[in-house]
C-alpha positions in Angstrom: 49.6 137.6 48.1 52.6 135.4 46.5 53.8 135.7 50.5 50.7 133.9 51.2 50.5 131.4 48.9 54.1 130.1 50.5 52.5 130.0 54.1 49.4 128.5 52.7 51.5 125.8 51.6 53.8 125.6 54.4 51.1 125.3 57.2 48.8 123.2 55.5 51.0 120.7 53.1 51.2 118.3 55.5 47.3 117.3 54.9 48.1 116.9 51.5 50.3 113.5 52.0 49.7 112.6 55.0 49.7 108.8 54.2 53.1 109.2 52.8 54.3 111.3 55.7 52.7 108.2 57.5 54.4 105.4 55.2 57.9 107.2 55.3 58.2 107.8 58.0 57.2 105.0 59.6 54.4 106.4 61.7 50.5 106.5 61.9 47.8 108.7 60.0 47.4 110.2 63.5 50.9 110.9 64.1 51.1 112.5 61.2 48.0 114.8 61.9 49.8 115.9 64.7 52.6 117.8 62.2 49.2 120.5 62.0 48.3 120.0 65.4 51.2 121.5 66.6 52.1 124.1 64.2 48.7 125.2 64.2 49.7 125.8 68.2 52.9 127.1 68.0 51.4 129.8 65.3 48.4 130.8 67.7 51.4 131.8 70.4 53.9 133.1 67.8 51.4 135.3 65.8 50.8 138.4 68.4 54.3 137.7 69.6 56.0 138.5 67.0 53.5 140.9 66.0 54.6 142.5 69.1 58.3 142.1 68.9 58.6 143.3 65.1 56.1 145.7 65.1 59.2 148.5 64.9 60.8 146.8 61.9 60.6 148.1 58.8 58.1 146.0 56.8 59.9 144.8 53.5 63.3 143.7 55.5 60.3 142.4 57.6 57.7 140.1 54.9 61.6 139.3 53.0 63.5 137.6 55.8 60.2 136.0 56.8 60.2 134.2 53.7 63.4 133.8 52.9 63.4 131.3 56.5 60.0 129.6 55.7 62.3 129.4 52.2 65.2 127.7 53.8 63.2 125.4 56.6 61.3 124.3 53.4 64.1 122.5 51.9 65.3 121.4 55.4 62.1 120.1 56.0 63.1 118.0 52.9 66.4 116.0 54.0 64.8 115.6 58.0 66.1 112.5 59.0 63.9 111.3 60.9 60.2 112.6 62.5 61.5 114.3 65.4 63.9 116.2 63.2 60.8 117.1 60.7 58.7 118.0 63.8 61.7 120.4 65.2 61.8 122.4 61.7 58.0 122.7 62.0 57.7 124.1 64.6 61.1 126.9 64.0 59.8 128.0 60.3 56.0 128.3 62.1 57.1 130.5 65.0 58.8 132.7 62.4 56.5 132.3 59.5 53.7 132.9 62.1 54.0 136.5 61.3 53.8 136.7 57.6 50.0 136.8 57.2 48.8 139.6 59.8 51.8 141.6 59.0 50.6 141.5 55.0 47.5 142.3 55.9 48.7 145.4 57.4 50.9 146.1 55.0 48.6 146.7 52.9 46.4 148.8 54.9 49.3 151.6 54.1 49.6 151.5 50.5 46.3 151.4 49.3 44.1 154.5 50.3 41.1 153.5 53.0 38.1 152.9 50.0 39.8 150.0 48.6 41.3 148.4 51.8 38.6 146.2 51.7 39.3 144.7 48.2 42.8 145.0 48.2 43.0 143.1 52.3 40.8 140.0 50.2 43.0 140.4 47.4 46.0 139.3 49.4 44.4 136.6 50.7 43.7 135.3 47.2 47.2 133.6 48.1 45.6 130.9 50.6 42.9 130.7 47.7 45.8 129.3 45.8 47.9 127.6 48.2 44.4 125.4 48.2 43.8 125.7 44.8 46.8 124.8 43.1 49.6 124.4 46.1 48.1 121.8 48.0 46.5 119.4 44.9 50.2 120.1 43.2 52.0 119.2 46.3 49.7 115.5 46.9 50.5 114.7 43.4 53.8 115.0 44.0 53.8 113.1 47.7 52.3 110.3 45.8 54.4 109.7 42.6 57.9 111.0 43.6 57.6 111.3 47.6 57.1 113.5 50.7 60.3 114.8 50.4 60.2 116.2 46.6 57.1 117.9 47.4 58.7 119.6 50.2 61.9 120.3 48.1 59.4 122.0 46.0 57.1 124.4 48.4 60.7 125.5 49.1 62.1 126.4 45.5 58.9 128.7 45.1 59.6 129.8 48.5 62.9 131.4 46.9 61.3 132.7 44.3 58.9 134.7 46.6 61.6 135.6 48.6 63.3 137.5 45.8 60.2 139.0 44.2 58.6 140.7 48.0 62.5 141.9 48.5 62.2 143.5 44.8 59.3 144.9 44.3 58.0 145.8 48.0 58.2 149.6 48.5 60.6 150.7 51.0 60.6 152.6 54.3 57.0 151.1 55.5 56.2 151.6 58.7 52.9 150.8 60.9 51.8 151.8 64.8 54.4 149.9 67.3 52.3 147.3 68.7 52.6 147.6 73.0 50.9 145.8 76.3 48.4 149.4 75.9 47.1 147.9 71.8 46.9 144.3 73.5 44.4 146.0 76.3 42.3 149.0 73.7 42.0 145.3 71.7 40.3 143.1 74.9 38.2 146.2 75.2 36.2 146.0 72.3 34.0 144.1 71.6 33.5 144.0 68.4 36.8 142.6 68.2 36.1 140.1 71.0 33.5 138.6 68.8 34.9 138.9 65.5 38.1 136.8 67.2 35.4 133.7 68.8 34.0 133.9 65.3 37.0 132.9 63.6 37.9 130.0 66.5 34.6 128.5 66.1 34.9 128.6 61.9 38.6 127.2 61.5 38.4 124.5 64.5 34.7 122.8 62.2 36.7 123.2 59.1 39.7 121.7 60.7 38.1 119.0 62.1 37.8 117.2 58.7 40.2 119.1 56.8 42.4 117.9 58.5 42.2 114.9 57.3 40.2 115.1 54.2 42.4 112.7 52.6 42.4 109.6 54.7 38.8 109.7 55.1 38.6 110.1 51.3 40.2 107.0 51.4 38.4 105.3 53.7 34.7 105.9 53.0 34.9 106.8 49.7 37.3 104.0 48.6 39.1 106.3 46.3 42.8 106.8 45.8 45.5 109.8 45.7 44.4 111.1 42.5 40.7 111.1 42.9 42.3 112.7 46.6 43.8 115.5 44.7 40.9 116.4 42.7 38.5 117.1 45.8 41.7 119.1 47.6 41.9 121.3 43.8 37.8 121.2 43.7 38.6 122.9 47.4 40.7 125.0 46.5 39.5 126.2 42.8 36.2 127.0 44.4 37.8 128.8 47.1 39.0 131.3 45.0 36.6 131.7 42.7 34.8 132.2 46.5 38.3 135.4 47.1 37.3 137.3 43.5 33.4 137.2 44.5 34.0 138.7 47.6 35.8 140.9 46.4 34.2 141.9 43.9 31.3 142.3 46.0 32.4 143.3 49.3 32.9 147.7 48.7 29.1 147.8 47.2 27.7 144.6 50.1 29.6 145.7 52.9 32.0 143.1 55.0 29.2 141.9 57.6 26.9 140.9 54.7 29.7 138.6 52.5 30.6 137.4 55.4 27.2 136.1 56.2 27.0 134.4 52.6 30.8 133.1 52.7 29.7 131.6 56.6 26.8 129.6 54.9 28.5 127.7 52.7 31.5 126.6 54.8 28.0 125.2 57.0 26.1 124.5 54.0 29.1 122.2 52.4 30.7 120.6 55.6 26.8 119.9 55.9 26.5 118.1 53.0 29.7 116.2 53.4 28.6 114.8 57.1 25.3 113.7 55.2 26.5 112.3 52.3 29.5 110.5 53.9 30.2 107.4 51.3 28.9 108.8 48.3 32.7 110.3 46.5 30.6 112.7 44.3 28.2 114.2 46.7 31.4 114.7 49.1 33.3 116.2 46.3 30.3 118.5 45.3 30.0 119.3 49.1 33.8 120.1 49.2 33.6 122.2 46.3 30.6 124.2 48.2 32.7 124.6 51.5 35.3 125.8 49.4 32.8 128.9 48.3 33.3 130.2 51.6 36.4 128.8 53.5 38.8 131.5 52.6 36.6 134.5 51.9 34.9 134.1 55.5 38.3 134.3 56.6 39.0 137.3 54.4 36.1 138.8 55.6 37.4 138.5 59.2 40.5 140.7 58.6 38.6 143.0 56.7 36.6 143.7 59.6 38.7 143.5 62.1 40.5 146.7 60.4 36.9 148.3 60.1 36.4 148.2 63.9 40.0 149.4 64.7 42.1 150.8 62.0 44.7 152.5 63.9 45.0 149.0 65.6 45.2 146.6 62.3 48.0 144.7 62.7 47.7 143.7 66.1 44.2 142.8 66.0 44.8 140.9 61.8 47.8 139.3 64.5 45.5 138.0 66.6 42.9 136.9 64.4 45.6 135.1 62.2 46.3 133.6 65.8 43.0 132.4 66.7 42.7 130.9 63.8 45.4 129.1 64.3 43.8 127.5 68.0 40.7 126.8 65.9 42.9 125.0 63.5 45.2 123.3 66.9 41.5 122.7 68.5 39.8 121.3 65.1 42.9 119.0 64.2 43.2 117.4 67.8 39.7 116.8 67.8 39.3 114.8 64.6 42.8 113.0 65.1 40.7 111.8 68.4 37.5 110.6 66.2 39.7 109.0 63.7 41.9 107.5 66.3 38.5 106.0 67.3 37.2 105.1 63.9 34.5 107.8 64.2 34.4 108.5 60.8 30.9 108.9 60.3 30.6 111.5 63.1 33.6 113.5 62.2 31.7 115.8 59.3 28.8 116.0 62.1 31.0 117.9 65.0 32.2 119.8 62.3 28.6 121.5 61.1 28.2 121.7 64.7 31.2 124.2 64.9 30.1 126.1 61.9 26.1 126.0 62.9 27.4 128.8 66.6 29.9 130.6 64.0 27.3 131.5 61.2 24.7 132.3 64.2 27.1 134.5 66.1 28.1 135.9 62.6 24.2 136.9 62.0 24.9 138.4 65.5 27.4 140.8 65.1 25.4 142.8 62.3 26.2 146.2 62.3 23.4 149.2 63.0 23.7 150.1 59.8 24.5 146.8 57.3 22.2 146.9 54.6 22.1 144.3 51.7 22.9 145.7 47.9 19.1 147.1 46.0 17.9 144.8 43.5 
């Protein structure tokens, strides 16, 4: 879970300080946003590739080494002389860091009983919620008051702590099922897995149309400063944390399908509120909080459903889900960048809403034969 906090902060950090990066590096907001777009492209390729290349490595060694690389890369980012070098460091960091989230989920499946797998994986994904709840607002605060280099330095220092704790506490001799070409072929033939991957892509695409440029959008549409922007990021993350806690508590009784419907509905309602209320800061903040309730728990439920759909292939299916998650991030941030560059600020929310509407429809259509709502 701690490693996912670091991974989340490393992936999301530019979104919390786009204005500071643009000013400090003498580039446009849209160019700064490409740090997220290109980073997501590397992540979507790196996740399944590294899952294949590293599937035979003992998990504690693999996860601890990945955290060490991310920590060092964040420290190096703080010293980057310009945009090109910062982008290059980010590409290397995320190419290695791509394996952490899926391998963490796969490792969790190895160390807990099958009946507790859903709640355990959801707990591990609290790390992403905490990255948004605490990490991103803190990054925004540090960057706005002390500069973007200090923000990267803080993430790097936290990464060193995560590396030491994972290396110390994770059990030894944990190995999963080796991943080979037959594994990918088996997943491609599984219709449930393919549908779940499509849902993840649409969910992430819709959210990152807005999320990548949330800070500048709030500044331009609602005319607020960096502290008000940081508050919205905090609301988003805190709501995400609450949403995952709720999902963790109810998933074993409700089932991952019903929990997924609830989470995706929250995301759609929040983004719809953002689109309709664009320009009104309080309403936008409330909408982001509603969106936040579902953003992390919806992804956690996707992971749980993928593990349940093909348990022996869990590390591969989760890595593919992580890959398409980043494909969605790349698509969404690219679309958002085009709209932002053309000053179509009001339309960004409605484009995001259309992606989420399709995603929710597919979630409903993916209902398993024995999905039953809990008794009242």
